[in-house]
N, C-alpha and C positions, 0 to 999 in steps of 0.2 A: 306127274310133273317132277322134274329133277331139280335139286338144289346143289350146285357144285361150287367148290372153292379150290384154290391152288393146293397142290400137294405139299404137305409139311416138310418134305425132304428138300424143298427149294431153299437152299441155304442163304441166298442173297436177297430174299425178301421176307418181311414179317410185318403184319399189322400189330403193333405193340398194344395200342389202346385206341378207343374211339368213344366219343360222347360230347355233349354240350356243343354240337354242331362242328366238331373238329375230328381229325384223325391223326394219329402219331404212327409213322411208318419208318421201317428201316429198309433202305435200299443199299445192299452191300455194307460198307463201313459207315455210312451216314444215316442219321435219323432226321426226318423232316416232319414238320407240323403244318397241316393244311386245313382249310375250311372244308366241311362236309355236311351239306344240308340235310342228309338223311340220318345223321347220327343224333337223333332227338333225345336220347337217354343220357344218363349221367356218366361221366368218366369214372374209371376204376382207380386210376392213379391220381395223386394230388396235383394241383397246379405247379407246385414246386418241383415235383418229379418230372413233369412234362418239360419245364424250363431247363432242368438239368440235363435231360436226355437229348433234347432237340439240338442238332447242329445248325438247323435253319428253320425259320418260321415265316409263313406267308401271311402278309397283312393285306387284306382285300380292300378295294376301293369302296364304292357305294353299295356293293352287294349285287343282287340280281335285278336287272331292269325288267320292265313290263314284258319285253320280248322273251325273257328267260335266258338271255345271253349273260355270260359272266363278265363283270368289269375287271379290268386289269388291276394289278396290285404290285407290291414289292416284297422281296425276301429280306429278312433280317438275319444275317449270318454271323456265326461265331468264327473266330480266327481259323479254326480247324476245317471249316467248310470249303469245298471246291465248287466252282461254277459248273464244271463238267467232270464226270467220272464214269467208270465202266462197271457193269454188273454181268454176271454169268447166269444164264438160264439153263440150268442142268437138272432136268427132271425126266424120269422115265427114259424114253428113247431120244429126247431132245437135248442138245448141248450147243448153245450159241451165246453170243455176247450182244449187249445193247449199251450204247453210249447214252447216258442220262445227262440232263442239264436243267437248270432252273429257268423257267419261262415266266413271262409277265402275266400269264393266265393260270398260274398255280400248277400247271402240268410239268412233269419231269421227263416225259418221253416214253413212258410205258404205262399201260393200264394193267396192273398185276392180276386183277380178277379174271383177265382173259386167258390165263394159263390153261384152264381146262379146254378152251376152244383151240389153243395151239396144239394140244395133245390130240384132240379130235381131228383136226386138219391133217396132222402127220399120219395118224392111223388110217384115216379114210382114203387119203391119197395112195397109201401103200396097198389098201384093199382093192383099189381099182385094178391092180395087177396088170398094168400096161406101162410101156416105156414112155416117159416124159409126157404124161397127160397135161393138157393145157388148163391152168388154173388162173382165174381172174380175181384179184383182190381190189375191191372198190372202197373208196374213202379209207385208204390203206395206212395212213398216218406214218409212223416210223418203222413199220415193216416187220414186226415180230411174226405176224401170221404169214406173210410172204416168205420169210426165212423158214418157218416150219414146213410150208409146202415144198420149198426148194430142197430142204434136207431130206424130204421123202421121195425126191426124184422128179418133181413136177417141172414143167415149163411154165414159169410164173410171169404174169403181167400184173404190175403194181401201179395203181392209179390213185393220184391225189391231186387236188387243184392247187395246192400250195407248194411253190418251188422249194422253199426252205425246208419243208417237211420231207420232200422227196430226196433232197440232198442229205438230210439226216438219215433217212432210210438206207440210202446208198452206203453211207459210212458204216451203218450197222451190218450191212452185207459184207463189207470189206473186212471189218474187224472179226467177223465170224468165219472168215476165210472161205467164203463161197463166191460164186460169180454168176453172170449171165441171167440175172433178173432183168426183165424189160421194164423200163420206167416210162410212165406217161403222166404229164402234167396237163390236166384238162378237166372240164366239168363232167361229172360222172354220167348225168342224164344224156348230155349231148353225145358222149362217146358210145353209150349203150344203144341209142337210137341208130347211130351210124353202123355199129356192129350188126344190129338186127337187119338193117337194109342190105348189108354186104353178105349176110348169111354166115357170118363167123360163129363158131361154136366153141364151148368150153366144157370140160368134164367136171369142173367145180367152180362155183362162184361164192366168194366171201363178201358179205355185204354188211358194213358196219357204219351206217350213216349217222351224222349228228342230228340233233333236233333242228338246228338252224345252220346255214352255211352259205358260202358264195363260191361260184366256179372261178376258173382262171381268168375269165373275161367279165366277171361281175354277175354271172347268172345266180339267181336266188334259189336256194334250197330250203324248203320247209317240210319237215318230216310228215306231218299229218296230211298235208296236201299232195305230196309227191311220191310217197312210198308205194302206193298201189300201182302207179304208172311205172315206177322203177322195177317192181317185181314182174310186171307184165313184160317189160323189156328183157328181164332175166330169163323168163320162160322161153322167149324166142331165141336166146343165145345159149341156153343150157342144153347139152345133149339129152335127148328124151329117154335114154336108158343108160345104166351104169354111170351115173353122175350124182352130184350132190350140191346142195345149197345150204349155206350157213348164214342166217340173219341174226344180227346182234343189235339191240336197241337200248339206248341210254335215256330216252325221254321219260321223265317222271310219270307222265300220264299213261304210259303204255305198259300193260301187264304181260306176263308170259302167255296168257291165254289169247291176248290180242295178237301177239307175234305168231302163235300157232294158227289162229283163225285166218290171219292175213295170208300166210303161205298156203294153207289148205284151200283158200278161196281162189287162188291163182293156179296152182298146180293140181291136176286131176289124175296123175299117174304115179302117186307117191307109194313106194314100196315099204318105206320105213321112216318113222319120224320120232323125234324127241323134242321136248321143249322144257323150259324152266328158267331159273334165276342163277346168276353168278354172284357169289357173295364172298366177302373176306371175313375171316374169324380172328378176333384178337386173342391175346394171351389169357383173357378171362372168360372166353367162351361166348362173347357177344358177337352176333353175326350182322354184318353190314351189307345189305343188298345194294348192288350197284348197276346191274344191267340184266336184261332178259334176252333169251335166245330161242330161236326155232331152227332145228336142223332137219333136213329132209334128204332122202335118197330116192332116186328114180330108177 
């Protein structure tokens, strides 16, 4: 099992400190303070130091409801803070930009722990050694994984059910000075069932589903109930050889072994596999686990 974190050479991101159910992060020139349920240990810096360093702090509503969904909240900003700003993701072979912004659900437009997955996507698309392999990015959010695949020479299909998020992803493509990503606003399961019926195939599928969600027309998504069916659809649409699937999971109840067992239970012609956790490490060496992944090559 692998434990991966972003390369320390990434100048525009740093987990400064974490603890007491919060994290203090630097995105470019701004430092933000956000709730973090997994940071159950003590902070290394003092409360005063956190207050001095943070340009913006998120104040959550009632916390997490019974469904596990996050309640919205508000940001408390210093005068220096901007509502939107741009960071550069320049690590290894990747070099692109992302527009960040303060949302009511504490997100800023990027999940920095995903940087090792971006590297994997770029490297794996290159290793396919073919012109414009078709890559599908499901639950694609603001598009960092789509951009990584595009920079590697892929023909990318980017799908998310939220129109505003797809607009955000398109903006990230434009400021990164690339083009020709195909945008789809639709329920992921509905799309995959239709692709399977049509016999459409992809060389790579990136699958990053939330624990809970809704499709463009109100369709309900619940990870533990729907993930097996989704992977079955992926099997029907993934090329049976010289292809890859990357599954990333954020649900607190799913371990890396669950992710690995899931993919292995569906795909029977796996030539190579890796699985593990994506973590962020702060200045003091504390490691914050945030998601689990399974990667397979056919």
